[in-house]
C-alpha positions in Angstrom: 83.1 78.9 100.7 82.4 75.3 99.8 81.8 72.5 102.2 85.6 71.8 102.1 87.9 73.9 104.3 90.4 74.0 101.5 90.1 74.6 97.8 93.3 72.8 97.0 95.0 70.1 99.1 98.4 68.9 98.0 99.5 66.0 100.2 103.0 64.4 100.2 103.5 65.0 96.5 106.7 63.8 94.9 107.9 64.3 91.3 111.0 62.4 90.2 112.0 62.8 86.6 113.6 59.8 84.8 113.0 56.3 83.6 113.7 54.8 87.0 111.6 57.3 88.9 109.7 54.8 91.0 112.8 52.9 91.9 114.6 56.1 92.8 111.7 57.3 95.0 111.6 54.0 96.9 115.3 54.4 97.6 114.9 58.1 98.6 112.1 57.1 101.1 114.1 54.3 102.7 117.6 55.6 102.7 117.2 59.4 102.4 119.3 59.9 99.3 120.3 63.4 98.3 119.4 65.0 95.0 123.0 64.4 93.8 123.0 60.8 94.9 119.7 60.2 93.1 121.1 61.7 89.9 124.4 59.7 90.2 122.8 56.3 91.1 119.5 56.4 89.1 120.0 59.1 86.6 116.8 60.8 88.0 116.1 64.3 89.0 114.0 65.3 92.0 111.6 68.0 91.0 109.2 68.1 94.0 110.0 66.4 97.3 107.2 65.4 99.7 105.3 68.7 99.2 102.2 69.4 101.3 100.1 72.6 100.9 96.5 73.5 101.8 95.1 76.5 100.0 92.0 78.2 101.2 89.1 79.2 98.9 89.5 82.7 97.5 93.0 83.3 98.7 96.0 84.4 96.7 98.6 81.8 97.6 102.2 82.6 96.4 104.7 79.8 95.9 108.2 81.2 95.6 111.8 80.2 95.4 114.9 80.4 93.3 115.2 79.0 89.8 115.1 75.2 90.1 113.4 75.2 93.5 110.4 73.2 92.1 107.7 75.9 92.3 106.7 75.8 88.6 106.9 72.0 88.6 104.6 71.9 91.7 101.9 74.1 90.2 101.7 72.0 87.0 100.5 69.1 89.2 97.3 71.0 90.2 96.0 70.7 86.6 97.8 67.5 85.9 100.0 68.9 83.2 102.5 66.8 85.1 101.7 63.5 86.8 103.1 63.1 90.3 105.3 60.2 91.1 103.5 59.9 94.4 101.1 61.8 96.5 97.5 63.1 96.4 95.9 66.3 95.0 92.3 67.2 95.8 90.7 70.3 94.2 87.3 71.5 95.5 86.8 68.0 97.1 87.6 66.1 93.9 90.6 63.7 93.7 92.1 64.8 90.4 94.4 61.8 90.2 91.3 59.6 89.9 89.9 61.5 86.9 89.6 59.9 83.5 91.0 61.6 80.5 87.6 63.1 79.4 86.9 64.2 83.0 90.3 65.8 83.2 89.8 67.8 80.0 86.5 69.1 81.3 88.1 70.0 84.6 90.8 72.0 82.9 88.4 73.7 80.6 85.6 74.5 83.1 87.2 74.8 86.5 90.8 75.9 86.3 92.8 78.3 84.1 96.5 79.1 83.8 98.3 82.3 83.0 101.9 81.8 81.6 105.0 84.0 81.8 105.3 84.0 78.0 101.7 85.0 77.4 101.0 82.0 75.1 98.7 83.9 72.7 97.7 82.6 69.3 99.4 84.9 66.8 96.9 84.3 64.1 93.9 85.1 66.3 92.7 88.6 67.3 92.6 89.7 70.9 88.9 89.0 71.0 89.3 85.5 69.5 92.2 84.7 71.9 90.1 85.6 74.9 87.1 83.6 73.5 89.1 80.5 72.8 88.3 78.5 76.0 84.6 79.2 75.4 84.9 78.0 71.9 86.5 74.8 73.1 83.6 74.4 75.5 81.2 74.7 72.6 79.5 77.9 73.6 77.7 79.6 70.7 79.7 82.4 68.9 77.4 85.3 69.9 77.6 84.3 73.5 81.4 83.8 73.6 81.9 87.2 71.8 79.7 88.9 74.4 81.7 87.4 77.3 85.0 88.2 75.6 83.9 91.9 75.2 82.9 92.0 78.9 86.3 90.5 79.9 88.2 93.0 77.7 86.6 95.8 79.7 87.5 94.1 82.9 91.2 94.1 82.1 91.1 97.6 80.6 91.6 96.7 76.9 88.5 98.3 75.5 89.0 99.1 71.8 91.8 96.5 71.3 89.6 93.5 70.5 90.4 93.4 66.8 94.2 93.8 67.2 96.7 90.9 67.0 99.3 90.0 69.6 102.3 91.6 67.7 100.5 94.9 67.8 100.3 94.9 71.6 103.0 95.8 74.2 104.1 93.1 76.7 101.9 94.4 79.4 98.9 94.5 77.1 99.6 90.9 75.9 99.6 89.8 79.5 96.3 91.5 80.1 95.0 89.4 77.2 96.4 86.2 78.8 94.6 87.1 82.1 91.4 88.0 80.3 91.5 84.6 78.5 91.8 82.9 81.8 89.0 84.9 83.4 86.6 84.5 80.4 86.1 80.9 81.3 85.1 81.9 84.8 87.2 79.2 86.6 87.2 78.6 90.3 91.0 78.2 90.3 93.7 80.5 88.7 97.2 79.2 88.2 99.7 82.0 87.5 103.3 81.0 86.6 105.5 84.1 87.0 103.0 86.1 84.9 104.6 89.5 85.3 108.3 88.6 85.5 109.1 89.4 81.9 107.7 93.0 82.2 109.3 96.3 82.9 109.2 97.2 86.6 106.6 100.0 86.3 104.3 97.9 84.1 104.8 95.0 86.4 103.7 97.0 89.5 100.7 98.4 87.6 99.6 94.9 86.6 100.1 93.7 90.2 97.8 96.4 91.4 95.2 95.6 88.8 95.4 91.9 89.5 94.9 92.4 93.2 91.8 94.5 92.6 90.4 91.9 90.2 91.2 89.0 92.5 89.5 90.8 95.4 86.3 91.5 93.4 86.1 88.1 91.7 87.1 85.9 94.7 89.2 83.5 92.7 91.4 81.0 94.4 94.8 81.8 92.9 98.2 80.0 93.1 100.8 82.5 92.0 104.3 81.4 91.2 107.1 83.9 91.6 110.9 84.1 92.3 110.4 87.7 93.6 109.8 88.0 97.4 108.7 91.6 97.0 106.0 90.5 94.6 104.9 87.6 96.9 104.8 89.8 100.0 102.8 92.4 98.1 100.1 90.3 96.6 100.0 87.0 98.7 97.6 86.3 101.5 100.0 83.4 102.3 103.4 82.4 100.9 105.2 79.0 100.6 108.9 79.1 100.1 110.5 76.2 98.3 114.1 75.0 98.1 115.4 71.9 96.2 111.9 70.7 95.6 110.8 71.0 99.3 108.4 73.4 100.9 110.6 74.9 103.7 108.1 77.4 105.2 104.5 78.4 104.8 102.8 81.4 106.3 101.5 85.0 105.9 104.0 87.5 104.7 104.4 88.8 108.3 104.9 85.2 109.7 107.7 84.6 107.3 109.4 88.0 107.7 109.2 88.0 111.5 109.9 84.3 112.1 112.0 82.8 109.3 112.4 79.1 110.1 116.0 78.7 108.8 119.0 80.6 107.4 117.7 80.1 103.8 114.4 81.8 104.5 116.2 84.5 106.6 118.4 85.3 103.7 115.4 85.7 101.5 113.6 88.1 103.8 116.7 90.1 104.8 116.1 92.9 102.4 112.3 93.3 102.9 111.0 96.3 104.8 108.7 95.3 107.6 107.1 98.7 107.9 104.1 98.1 105.7 103.8 94.3 106.1 104.0 93.5 109.9 100.7 94.1 111.6 99.8 95.0 115.2 98.6 91.5 116.0 102.0 90.0 115.1 103.8 92.4 117.5 101.5 92.8 120.4 101.7 91.2 123.9 98.4 89.7 125.0 96.7 92.2 127.2 96.1 89.8 130.1 99.8 88.8 130.2 101.0 92.5 130.0 98.6 93.6 132.7 99.6 90.8 135.0 103.2 92.0 134.9 102.7 95.8 134.6 99.3 96.6 136.1 96.1 97.9 134.4 96.6 99.6 131.0 95.4 103.2 131.1 92.1 104.0 129.5 93.8 106.9 127.8 96.2 104.7 126.0 95.6 105.1 122.2 93.8 102.3 120.5 95.1 100.8 117.2 93.3 98.2 115.1 95.0 94.8 115.1 95.6 95.2 111.3 97.5 98.5 111.7 101.0 98.2 110.1 104.3 98.8 111.8 104.8 102.2 110.2 101.5 103.4 111.8 102.5 102.0 115.2 105.9 103.6 115.2 104.4 107.0 114.3 101.9 106.6 117.1 104.6 105.6 119.6 106.6 108.7 118.9 103.7 111.0 119.9 103.3 109.9 123.5 105.1 107.8 126.2 102.5 105.2 127.2 102.1 101.8 125.5 99.6 101.4 122.6 96.5 99.3 122.9 95.5 96.9 120.2 91.8 96.3 119.5 90.0 93.7 117.5 87.2 94.3 115.0 84.6 94.6 117.7 86.7 97.3 119.5 87.8 95.1 122.4 91.3 95.6 123.7 93.3 92.4 123.0 96.9 93.5 123.2 99.6 95.9 124.2 102.6 97.2 122.2 105.4 99.1 123.9 108.2 101.0 122.3 110.5 98.2 123.3 108.4 95.7 121.3 108.6 98.0 118.2 112.3 98.4 118.5 112.9 94.7 118.8 110.7 94.0 115.8 112.4 96.5 113.6 116.0 95.6 114.7 115.8 91.9 115.0 112.8 90.8 113.0 111.5 88.6 115.9 108.0 88.6 117.3 107.8 89.9 120.8 105.6 88.1 123.4 
């Protein structure tokens, strides 16, 4: 981890599209105009509205929402493909809004990489040359960049395909090339804009699995854009949900599923199974509070790690009558879970306390 607590800090970012963007933003901030009113009065469109996010080093941070929610617009501010109308963006301690054009080009080439939904491969280049392209732009000698490209091909399980062209590859293989191209440059930050959404379900799930393994091993800070909550819950350490350009809730998958902040988020999570997502620490009652009301917890009560999922806890609760004890990494008991806690969590999706 760097000296900074966060790898990416997005503070009060606005993006208003249109010739009168600054005038429209001033009116929004003083009179709270709606998106429809801004469009009607100023012929401007609000893409991102006062977004604030802090992303930790090494985490996979998912930004999700329906089409038009602003998620892809927001991610393009991190590498300044889009310029914000207002706000501040700091990446690894550097204010990217203060960068000159040459510094911004170096930043994009050396410190950040983007994987697109449509693969964005160069059709006249081989797989190997597509992967090596960022290194070529950086001026790395050919022998070295070919060596790195070969290593990255192995990393994404495309060994033997280096001399093929994009049209000779399946969609899943093309997306592997796109990911390899991003990884070859060894960036600190990965921006992934719905990279798997165009793929068949089975291939999509396979690539999700492979990406999670890669991300864990390489420790890249990743901002992952998706419209699919199942995907976000599956791969994200934390999730931000956007609506109409605004971030409406941020938290771990369990936070959002157990405690949706409004009806919009509740509708999003309604179809998600909690069994593999909700963990013991999110369901438990603190042990001191439980013992104050119920007496000392028996030493024979079974212990479950605080990261045990709801499915494991339910299975354990069916085998005996007494409550379950929750222990931390050091083995100390920190919480208690009763059958009633489990039933309430499954039925209502609300955290017991």
